[in-house]
C-alpha positions in Angstrom: 15.4 17.9 -32.6 16.4 15.6 -35.7 14.2 12.4 -35.7 16.2 9.0 -36.4 15.1 7.0 -39.3 13.2 4.0 -38.6 14.7 0.7 -40.0 12.5 -1.3 -42.6 11.1 -4.5 -41.5 12.6 -7.7 -42.9 9.3 -9.7 -42.5 7.6 -11.1 -45.7 4.2 -11.0 -43.5 1.5 -8.7 -44.6 0.6 -5.7 -42.5 -2.9 -6.3 -41.1 -3.8 -2.6 -41.1 -2.2 -1.6 -44.4 -2.7 -4.9 -46.2 0.9 -4.6 -47.7 4.5 -6.4 -47.1 5.8 -5.4 -43.7 9.2 -4.4 -45.1 7.5 -1.9 -47.6 5.2 -0.2 -45.0 6.6 -0.5 -41.6 9.2 2.1 -41.3 6.8 4.8 -42.5 3.8 3.6 -39.6 3.8 5.5 -36.3 3.1 1.9 -34.6 6.7 0.7 -35.6 8.6 1.0 -32.4 11.9 0.3 -31.0 11.9 -1.4 -27.8 14.8 -1.9 -25.6 14.8 -3.9 -22.2 14.6 -7.4 -21.0 12.5 -10.2 -22.3 10.1 -11.1 -19.1 10.0 -14.8 -20.1 13.7 -15.5 -20.9 15.4 -12.2 -18.9 17.6 -11.9 -22.1 18.4 -8.2 -23.0 16.5 -7.4 -26.2 16.6 -4.3 -28.5 14.5 -4.4 -31.7 12.2 -2.6 -33.8 8.8 -4.3 -34.1 5.2 -3.3 -34.6 3.5 -1.9 -31.2 0.6 -4.5 -32.0 3.2 -7.4 -32.2 5.1 -6.3 -28.9 1.8 -6.1 -27.0 1.6 -9.5 -25.7 5.1 -9.2 -24.3 4.1 -5.8 -22.4 1.0 -7.2 -21.0 3.1 -10.2 -19.6 5.7 -7.7 -18.1 3.0 -5.6 -16.6 1.5 -8.6 -15.1 4.8 -9.6 -13.5 5.0 -6.0 -12.4 1.7 -6.3 -10.4 2.5 -9.7 -9.1 5.6 -8.2 -7.7 3.6 -5.1 -6.1 1.0 -7.3 -5.0 3.6 -9.5 -3.0 5.4 -5.9 -1.7 2.0 -4.8 -0.6 1.2 -8.0 1.4 4.7 -8.0 2.8 4.0 -4.5 3.8 0.7 -5.6 5.4 1.9 -8.2 7.4 4.7 -5.9 9.1 2.4 -3.4 9.8 -0.3 -5.9 11.6 2.6 -7.4 13.4 3.6 -3.6 14.7 0.2 -2.7 15.5 -0.1 -6.3 17.8 2.9 -5.4 19.4 1.7 -1.9 20.0 -1.5 -3.1 21.4 0.5 -5.5 23.6 2.5 -2.6 25.0 -0.5 -0.4 25.8 -2.5 -3.3 27.3 0.6 -4.1 29.7 0.8 -0.2 30.6 -3.1 -0.1 31.2 -2.6 -3.3 33.6 0.5 -1.6 35.2 -1.7 1.9 35.8 -4.5 -0.3 37.0 -2.6 -2.0 39.9 -0.9 1.5 40.7 -4.4 3.3 40.8 -5.9 0.5 42.9 -3.1 1.0 45.3 -3.8 4.8 45.4 -7.4 4.5 45.8 -7.0 2.1 48.8 -4.3 4.6 50.2 -6.6 7.4 49.9 -9.5 5.3 51.4 -7.3 4.3 54.2 -6.5 8.2 54.8 -10.3 8.9 54.7 -10.9 6.2 57.5 -8.2 8.1 59.6 -10.1 11.4 59.1 -13.3 10.6 60.2 -12.9 11.7 63.7 -11.8 15.3 62.6 -14.5 17.8 62.0 -14.4 20.0 59.0 -15.4 23.2 58.2 -18.8 23.7 56.5 -18.7 24.5 52.8 -21.1 27.2 52.0 -21.8 26.6 48.3 -24.4 29.4 48.2 -22.1 32.1 47.4 
C-alpha cells in the first residue's frame, strides 16, 4: 500500500512539540493530518492539512453538536414512547371497565339463576372417596 506524501506546512509558526518552524517539521510528524468535512461553525466544506492538536477544538465543537442532536433525538423518542404508553394504558383501562360491566352482568345472571334453583334438590356430593 503506497503512502501519499504529506504536504509541508506554510506556517512560520514554531511547532510547540519540536521547537522548530512548522514548515520544516510538520510533514514528518504523525500528528500532521488531513481533515475533510464541514466546518461545524460555518458549514463550509473544508479539506486541509493541519496539526491534530490545532484541529482538536474544531473536532470538539463538532462532537458537542452531534451530542446535542443525539440528545434531542432521544428526547423526541422518549416523548413519543410516553405518549404511546399513555394511549395503551387508556385502552387497557377502557377494556377493563367494559369487562367489569360484562362480568357484573354475568354474575347477576348467575345469581338470578341460582335463586331459581333453590327449590330443586341436589344429590349430595361425597368428597371422601
